[in-house]
Structure formats: C-alpha cells, structure tokens
DOLOTI-589620 format. One line per 10 residues: number of its first residue (from 1); their letters; for each residue x, y, z of C-alpha. Coordinates in Angstrom, 2 decimals. Last residue first. Layout:
NUM	A	X/Y/Z  ...
This chain:
481	RRRAPDQRET	176.10/129.31/86.43  173.88/127.18/84.34  176.26/124.17/84.94  175.23/124.12/88.48  171.57/124.27/87.66  171.88/121.26/85.41  169.75/121.73/82.28  166.98/119.62/80.79  166.04/121.17/77.59  162.22/121.63/77.27
471	KPAAITGDTR	159.82/120.11/74.93  156.33/121.39/75.63  153.89/118.96/77.28  150.76/117.94/75.20  148.82/116.64/78.10  146.86/113.28/77.80  143.21/113.30/78.29  142.40/111.31/75.07  140.95/114.59/73.49  144.43/116.12/73.98
461	VKPLSQQPKP	145.05/118.67/76.71  147.07/121.77/75.75  149.03/123.37/78.60  147.74/126.85/79.85  149.13/130.15/78.63  150.12/133.17/80.73  153.60/132.11/82.07  155.25/134.92/84.04  157.99/136.83/82.04  161.80/136.09/81.64
451	LLARSEDVSG	160.98/132.33/82.51  163.98/130.00/81.87  166.14/132.54/80.28  168.98/131.03/78.24  167.83/132.26/74.88  167.22/135.70/76.49  170.85/136.12/76.99  171.39/139.15/79.33  174.73/140.68/79.95  175.90/140.96/83.55
441	DKQVGYLANY	179.35/139.47/82.94  178.33/136.15/84.65  175.26/136.02/82.37  171.58/136.94/83.14  169.17/134.72/81.40  166.06/136.19/83.17  164.84/133.36/85.33  168.16/131.59/85.66  170.12/134.68/86.67  167.19/135.54/88.96
431	INRVAPASAG	167.62/132.13/90.71  171.37/132.77/90.73  170.91/136.09/92.49  168.79/134.33/95.23  171.54/131.93/95.89  174.08/134.70/96.27  171.87/136.64/98.59  171.05/133.77/100.96  174.35/133.15/102.92  176.35/136.33/103.07
421	SGTGGQSITM	173.86/139.02/102.23  171.31/137.68/104.71  173.98/136.91/107.32  174.58/133.58/109.04  172.98/130.35/108.15  171.50/129.30/111.45  168.13/128.86/109.77  168.38/129.79/106.09  165.71/132.12/104.58  164.89/132.87/100.98
411	VVTYDKTYTA	162.40/135.26/99.39  161.92/135.80/95.64  159.35/137.98/94.18  158.74/138.09/90.59  157.64/140.22/87.50  158.36/143.89/88.49  161.41/142.86/90.25  161.46/141.54/93.95  163.68/140.70/96.82  163.68/139.24/100.47
401	FWSTTQKGYV	166.92/137.90/101.82  166.99/136.26/105.14  169.80/134.44/107.09  168.98/133.29/110.69  171.64/134.00/113.36  173.18/131.06/115.36  171.20/129.57/118.17  170.66/129.92/121.93  168.27/132.91/121.49  167.66/133.68/117.85
391	EATSTKAHLP	169.12/136.78/116.11  167.96/137.69/112.60  170.37/138.79/109.90  168.38/140.40/107.21  168.90/141.84/103.88  166.37/143.82/101.76  165.92/143.73/98.06  164.85/145.50/94.92  165.96/144.62/91.33  165.51/146.76/88.16
381	IRDQPWGVFR	166.01/144.46/85.21  167.44/146.62/82.23  168.91/149.52/84.26  169.94/147.15/87.23  171.90/144.79/84.84  173.76/143.18/87.82  177.58/143.81/87.66  178.12/143.85/91.20  175.06/142.31/92.97  176.60/140.64/96.02
371	WDASGRTVVG	178.71/143.66/97.15  175.58/145.81/96.83  173.65/143.86/99.42  173.93/146.16/102.50  173.37/149.35/100.51  174.62/151.09/97.31  173.16/149.36/94.27  171.28/146.43/95.70  169.99/148.10/98.91  169.25/151.27/96.75
361	SLAEDIADRT	166.57/149.41/94.93  165.01/148.84/98.31  165.14/152.52/98.95  163.44/153.37/95.69  160.63/150.92/96.43  160.37/152.35/99.86  159.94/155.96/98.34  157.42/154.68/95.73  155.24/153.06/98.39  155.41/156.16/100.58
351	QKTMPLKGHS	154.21/158.30/97.75  151.67/155.76/96.69  150.13/156.06/100.21  150.58/153.22/102.77  148.56/150.55/104.44  149.23/147.69/102.01  145.97/146.61/100.38  143.78/143.44/101.24  142.92/139.90/100.71  143.27/139.80/96.94
341	KPKIEQVTKG	142.30/136.85/94.75  144.12/135.70/91.54  141.84/133.60/89.34  141.64/129.93/89.35  140.62/129.40/85.67  138.03/126.76/84.95  138.65/125.34/81.42  136.41/123.01/79.59  137.33/121.44/76.29  140.48/119.65/77.35
331	DASIIAKGVT	138.99/116.19/77.12  139.78/115.44/80.84  138.28/118.78/81.90  140.75/121.52/82.79  141.15/123.15/86.28  143.32/126.12/86.45  146.13/127.80/88.29  146.53/125.95/91.60  149.66/126.92/93.53  148.18/130.09/95.00
321	PDYLTGGNSI	149.42/132.88/97.18  146.48/135.13/98.26  147.29/138.50/96.87  148.13/141.69/98.89  147.75/144.62/96.45  150.16/147.65/97.10  151.74/148.85/93.83  152.76/145.51/92.27  156.30/145.39/93.79  155.27/146.39/97.29
311	AAYITAMQIP	152.51/143.69/97.18  155.16/141.20/96.08  157.27/142.14/99.04  154.36/141.49/101.40  153.34/138.20/99.84  156.90/137.02/99.83  157.08/137.92/103.58  154.03/135.93/104.39  155.26/132.93/102.25  158.53/132.95/104.11
301	TVLTDGQGIS	156.76/132.69/107.54  156.80/135.31/110.34  157.52/135.48/114.09  157.87/138.43/116.29  158.81/137.62/120.01  161.95/139.70/120.23  163.26/140.63/116.72  161.71/142.23/113.57  163.60/145.59/113.79  160.80/147.47/115.50
291	YNVSDGARLR	159.93/144.42/117.75  163.30/144.87/119.65  162.45/148.47/120.52  158.69/147.70/121.36  159.67/144.93/123.76  162.54/146.96/125.30  160.07/149.69/126.10  157.76/147.28/127.91  154.42/145.89/126.84  153.08/144.65/130.13
281	NGELCNEYAI	151.46/141.20/130.59  154.82/139.80/131.94  154.59/142.17/134.88  154.77/140.28/138.17  155.20/136.68/136.90  157.38/137.92/133.99  159.81/139.39/136.48  159.94/136.34/138.60  160.53/134.23/135.40  163.28/136.59/134.25
271	KEAYSGDKKG	164.95/136.25/137.69  164.70/132.48/137.62  166.39/132.34/134.27  169.20/134.59/135.49  169.61/132.55/138.60  167.79/133.47/141.80  167.53/136.71/143.78  163.75/137.54/142.94  162.91/133.87/142.34  160.74/132.53/139.54
261	YKCWADKNAK	159.70/128.91/139.19  156.12/129.00/140.78  155.29/132.46/139.60  156.46/131.69/136.04  154.50/128.46/135.87  151.28/130.16/137.15  151.91/133.21/134.79  152.06/131.10/131.58  148.69/131.12/129.87  147.62/134.44/131.37
251	WYDQKWQRDP	150.90/136.07/130.38  150.62/134.85/126.86  147.05/136.28/126.55  148.22/139.66/127.89  151.28/139.86/125.78  149.33/138.94/122.75  146.75/141.64/123.42  149.59/144.17/123.73  151.15/143.24/120.49  153.62/140.37/119.79
241	IRGTVENPLD	152.79/139.80/116.13  152.95/136.16/115.58  153.26/133.73/112.69  150.01/132.39/111.24  150.73/128.86/110.18  149.75/127.02/107.01  148.25/123.61/107.56  146.83/122.90/104.16  147.77/124.46/100.76  145.70/127.01/98.71
231	IGTEAGLGFQ	147.56/130.04/100.23  145.25/132.23/102.37  147.97/134.37/103.80  147.22/133.17/107.22  147.33/135.70/110.09  149.87/137.40/112.40  151.12/139.48/109.58  148.77/140.65/106.83  150.32/144.02/106.25  147.35/145.51/108.20
221	HATKYFWDKA	148.34/143.40/111.17  151.86/144.89/110.96  150.33/148.55/110.65  148.49/147.93/114.03  151.54/146.88/115.63  153.80/149.83/114.76  150.83/152.29/115.06  149.99/151.43/118.61  147.36/154.23/118.44  146.66/154.26/122.28
211	NKKPKTGGDR	143.21/155.65/122.67  142.71/154.23/126.18  146.18/155.26/127.09  148.76/152.58/127.78  150.23/152.12/131.31  153.50/150.32/130.39  154.27/153.19/127.98  151.48/155.73/127.43  151.04/155.63/123.64  153.34/158.54/123.27
201	KWEQHALRYF	156.13/156.55/125.16  155.71/153.63/122.93  155.71/155.81/119.88  158.95/157.47/120.95  160.56/154.08/121.79  159.54/152.76/118.34  160.93/155.73/116.52  164.21/155.70/118.40  164.80/151.90/117.96  163.93/152.33/114.24
191	VTDCSVELAR	166.72/154.79/113.70  168.91/152.54/115.86  168.66/149.55/113.63  170.21/150.98/110.56  169.76/148.45/107.61  172.06/150.35/105.25  169.42/150.62/102.50  166.42/150.72/104.93  167.94/153.44/107.01  168.67/155.25/103.81
181	GLSIPGHEKS	164.88/155.30/102.90  163.98/156.36/106.47  166.22/159.34/106.01  169.82/159.84/107.46  171.50/161.77/110.24  174.94/159.99/111.09  175.87/156.60/109.56  176.88/154.49/112.54  178.11/150.93/112.75  177.96/148.93/115.95
171	EFNKFVQNGI	178.17/145.57/114.12  174.32/145.73/113.76  173.35/148.79/115.85  173.42/148.27/119.50  170.59/148.34/122.16  172.07/149.40/125.51  170.12/148.76/128.71  170.98/151.20/131.69  167.95/153.31/131.15  166.91/152.94/127.51
161	SYSSSCQYPG	170.13/153.41/125.42  170.64/153.54/121.72  173.71/152.28/119.83  176.09/152.98/116.92  174.07/156.15/115.90  171.76/156.55/113.01  170.12/159.81/113.78  166.98/160.52/111.87  166.67/163.18/109.22  163.86/162.70/108.45
151	NFSYGANVAA	163.04/162.15/104.69  160.13/159.81/105.43  158.69/162.44/107.79  157.00/161.14/110.85  153.19/161.41/111.21  152.14/158.01/112.53  151.43/156.79/108.99  155.06/157.66/108.13  156.17/155.66/111.13  154.02/152.72/110.37
141	ATPVVKFISG	155.21/152.46/106.63  158.74/152.35/107.95  157.75/150.11/110.82  156.56/147.55/108.31  159.46/147.93/105.66  161.73/146.96/108.44  160.46/143.38/108.62  163.29/142.43/106.15  165.54/143.49/109.12  164.92/140.62/111.43
131	PASQGQIARN	162.36/138.15/110.36  162.09/136.16/113.69  161.04/132.52/112.79  158.22/130.54/111.39  158.43/127.41/109.26  154.95/126.16/108.30  154.38/127.92/104.97  157.89/127.94/103.30  159.06/125.53/106.00  156.96/122.57/104.55
121	LLPYNSSKGT	157.49/120.18/107.49  157.95/116.69/106.25  161.62/117.03/106.49  161.37/117.20/110.32  165.00/117.65/111.59  165.13/113.91/111.53  166.84/113.42/114.88  163.59/114.09/116.81  161.75/111.35/114.72  159.34/112.22/111.94
111	LRTYDKASIG	161.10/111.22/108.61  163.16/108.41/110.08  160.14/107.29/112.12  158.15/106.96/108.99  160.94/104.90/107.27  160.96/102.51/110.23  157.29/102.22/110.43  157.11/101.30/106.79  155.34/103.50/104.18  152.51/102.36/102.05
101	GVWANPDYTP	152.53/101.41/98.37  154.08/104.70/97.20  154.90/106.73/100.43  158.72/106.57/100.12  158.18/107.94/96.58  157.90/111.39/98.08  161.70/111.39/98.58  162.53/113.75/101.42  163.44/117.52/102.09  165.70/119.25/104.63
91	NSAMAVIRGT	165.12/121.93/103.28  161.88/123.38/101.74  161.25/124.62/98.26  158.64/126.61/96.43  158.62/127.56/92.90  156.39/129.55/90.49  153.71/130.34/93.23  150.98/132.64/91.91  150.55/135.71/94.01  149.18/137.58/90.89
81	KAEMVVVAGS	151.25/140.68/90.19  154.48/139.66/91.91  154.53/136.10/90.52  156.15/134.09/93.31  159.46/132.26/94.02  159.56/131.06/97.50  162.75/129.57/99.31  163.04/127.57/102.48  165.75/126.71/105.07  167.08/124.08/107.40
71	DAKYPENTNR	170.17/123.23/109.48  172.58/125.86/108.34  174.97/124.78/111.06  177.40/127.69/110.73  180.99/126.61/111.54  182.26/127.19/115.13  183.44/130.14/117.38  179.80/130.84/118.47  180.05/134.57/117.74  182.79/134.37/114.97
61	DWEKRAQKMA	180.57/131.91/113.02  182.91/130.39/110.43  181.71/129.56/106.85  181.85/126.21/105.24  178.43/125.27/106.63  177.05/128.49/104.68  178.22/126.94/101.49  176.20/123.74/102.03  173.10/125.78/102.96  173.44/127.87/99.81
51	DNLEYEAVRQ	173.86/124.72/97.78  170.52/123.36/99.13  168.67/126.54/98.49  170.25/126.88/95.08  169.41/123.32/94.02  165.72/123.54/95.17  165.27/126.88/93.49  166.91/125.78/90.13  164.72/122.57/90.09  161.52/124.60/90.77
41	VRADISTVLN	162.53/127.03/88.04  162.55/124.15/85.67  159.44/122.55/86.79  157.46/125.76/86.58  154.80/125.65/89.37  151.63/127.56/88.47  149.61/124.41/88.84  147.14/122.80/86.23  144.62/120.51/87.88  143.37/117.93/85.41
31	SGAQAADAKA	139.70/116.75/85.58  138.74/113.20/86.46  137.22/110.86/83.77  133.54/110.07/84.33  132.50/106.60/84.05  129.02/105.72/82.44  126.17/104.92/84.75  124.34/101.72/83.64  120.81/100.59/84.43  118.74/97.51/84.61
21	QGIVRGLNDV	120.77/94.91/82.62  119.12/91.49/82.36  118.36/88.08/83.80  121.29/87.65/86.05  120.89/84.64/88.27  120.76/85.20/92.06  118.30/82.48/92.62  115.40/84.85/93.14  116.09/86.34/89.78  118.56/89.03/88.94
11	EYRTVGAKGR	118.43/92.41/87.34  121.85/94.13/86.80  123.20/97.62/87.65  126.37/98.91/85.97  128.49/101.60/87.66  131.35/103.56/86.11  133.71/105.10/88.48  133.57/108.92/88.94  136.18/111.59/88.48  138.96/112.42/91.00
1	L	139.40/115.99/90.02
C-alpha cells in the first residue's frame, strides 16, 4: 500500500562532481485499500450509540437509586453472509486529528489518563464484559447436543435453589412449562439454571468424571468464544470461557494471595478469599448455573457476539470479520479482492438452527423486545433478536441487544446502561430503519434506504489514481427519524 519512492543514482569523480547518471528506479505509486465500511451507515451507528447513551443517563436505576451512568458502549454492523464490517463504533471516542503533526503530552494524557475513560480503546473488539442473556443461544445448542429436547417442556419458575442459595429469574417472573425456544423469547433464566445444574451433576460435580462431557463449556468454545475472531485489526482480545481448565489456572495464579488474605470468620471478602484458597480450583454448581445465562466469570466482546449471530443468520458459518474488502492498484487496473474466510461452523444441526432462528424472531414479535418493535414490517424484513441485561458486581447493569436479518447483524452494548430492550433496542431499530428505509408508520421507502442490500461493487479508480466517489446526500441521523 505504501508504494516506493523513486531513486536516481549518479556517477561522481574523485572530487564529488557529478559526471553522469548511472541508474534510475522509477517511483511506484501505492495501492488503494478499499474497506467495507459505509460512511453513511457509520455516521448513523455513531450517532445512535451516542444518543442511546444520552437517553440511558436520563433513566432512573431503581437498584442503585441514581440515574444510569452509561459510561461506554459499542456497536457493530456486519454483513451476515460475509463477516464484512459495514459500521463499527466505540464510545467514548476521540478526534483522530489530534495525532496530526504529533500529539502533545497534555493531549495524550487527556486520552489515556485514569479520568479519560480510555477513548483510545476500541470497545467493539477490545471491550469485554459479561454477555448475559444474548449468550443463551450457546447453552440452547449445548442442551440439544447433550440430548435434551428442544421442545421440552421445561419449568420456568420464578427461582431455582441449590442448597440454601436461591437463583432468581429476571424480575422473578415465571412462565410455567415452556420449550427452549420460548425460554429464549421471554429470556427465562431458570430453565437454563436447571439444565446447567443437571449437566454439572452428570459430569461429576466438584469431582468430575474422567470422561466429563462439559457440553455447556465445550459448545461455547465451538462457537468461537474464548478466542480471537480473526478480525483484520490489531489488539483484539479473546474474552473468557470459565471452564474447568480456566478455574485451575486462575486458582494457581491467585491462591497465594487468597490464602494470605482469607479468614474463615472474617469479613465477607475475607471469607470468599478463604474459600477460594481451599477450593477455588473447583467448578462449583453455582459457577455452572451463573455461566448458563452468560454471567459469573464469562466475558465476551461485541465482535464475538456479532460473529455468532451472523452465523445463525447465514445458516451456521462463522466468518472472520473483515474491514478490508479489496486492494486496487493506483491506476485501477489491478484488483485483489479480500475474500471472506471462515474459521468454523456452529455446532448445531439445521433443525436446531431453524428452531433457534424462529425463537429469536419471536423475541421481536411476542417476547422481551416486542414493545420496541411495534409496527416493524416483520413480513417484509424478518428481524431476529435477543435482549440482555447483564449484571456486573459493583456496577449498574450492562445493556446488550443482538440482532440479525438475512443481510445484516447489528449488536450494541452499553456499559451501565440498563436493560437490553430499554437502552440498546431503540438505537438498533433506528439503525435498521436507516439501512432499509423503514418509516415511522412501518412502511418501507426504498428511496430513503441507505443500504438495503450489502454493497457488491468496488469504487472506480481513475488512471491518475483518484477515486470516482459516488454522489451521496448528506443526511442528519436525527432528522432521518
């Protein structure tokens, strides 16, 4: 991409005087990198993420008795059938012009100091947090692979107890006997608690069998979690699947500190440290129960979840996310396409995938997000979604909303933003409105659609190396609504 500078070599005499030209290497113009980013959609994504965070800060958190902080967030818009990134936004953000001509120490401190909230961090690929209920597609597939029926029925009670510990359903709601599909639609935690606990016991509990299946953990790794997605950007993080091996490794790294600090009859923190000192390497029942709903020590990134939901959309193929689309020579004559690359398949049958697909459609029409999608043209543009309200110790809940159509996957998260349907869902709907030209009354105006289908063509490059950019109308995302 950089090209090469021209070099001319001259012959000189013993006094350093030029007596002739020996050799000349012509300059080579650099090639053009074409990205899959659509500037119009990018503008909408950035605006909607920022506005969603502003709106969240106006809402009252009944648990902490203060407004939601909504301190950071990210959104990914991806082509479902290729993994190409159409838009990617991270908030807080910064002005890249700060680096032009060199950055001052003062400005650098402002971007990296403790009070900055780290705007240089690309939270779409480097921000990791508990996924909460958008993770439930993983244990759903795991349960079916382990031999459980998708249709159930499974009891969705208001709580589930293990010994004297009570694990509650979200807002303590109960829905009676339901299928796994309905459990996804209404986001029933207790269905997954029961399944995870049963599997934990079947694998031997705290004394695992040599042939322990660990379906819920094995399946997560097969979904690509706990590993990089392979996106063509630097410094991607892996997230974390807290399986037995991770528990063992984490205990080895921390047991000395736990044993030194822990006290059997001390404070709550000291008691926890004491317990971890003795058996922190054991996968306990509570660990598996929390893990089954994307809580506990589970960590994911937005790009990982976008990759998974895109795979559900396209029939099961996990694509490496890419920003680069093609490399075009300076004269426009040579084109090297960066083709989509797969790193695996979802570990589920077509029957299971279709059942999950139908359930995620139900989230929009009769489930936890239906109130946000009243009037959506579901018959014309089938939309599938999953809400999530993830709990984080010492913080307000994290809002997640993972969605897809046959064309795109959109995933948004807002740290300390509240519920998935409350904070993220309206913004994601606005992004889809812009993509497809959906109006307030639910009608579709194709003339206002930014990108109703993924872009197939590449820009034209003139012989002088300039790009013949198409004329586009600059539209204010706020006015598009």
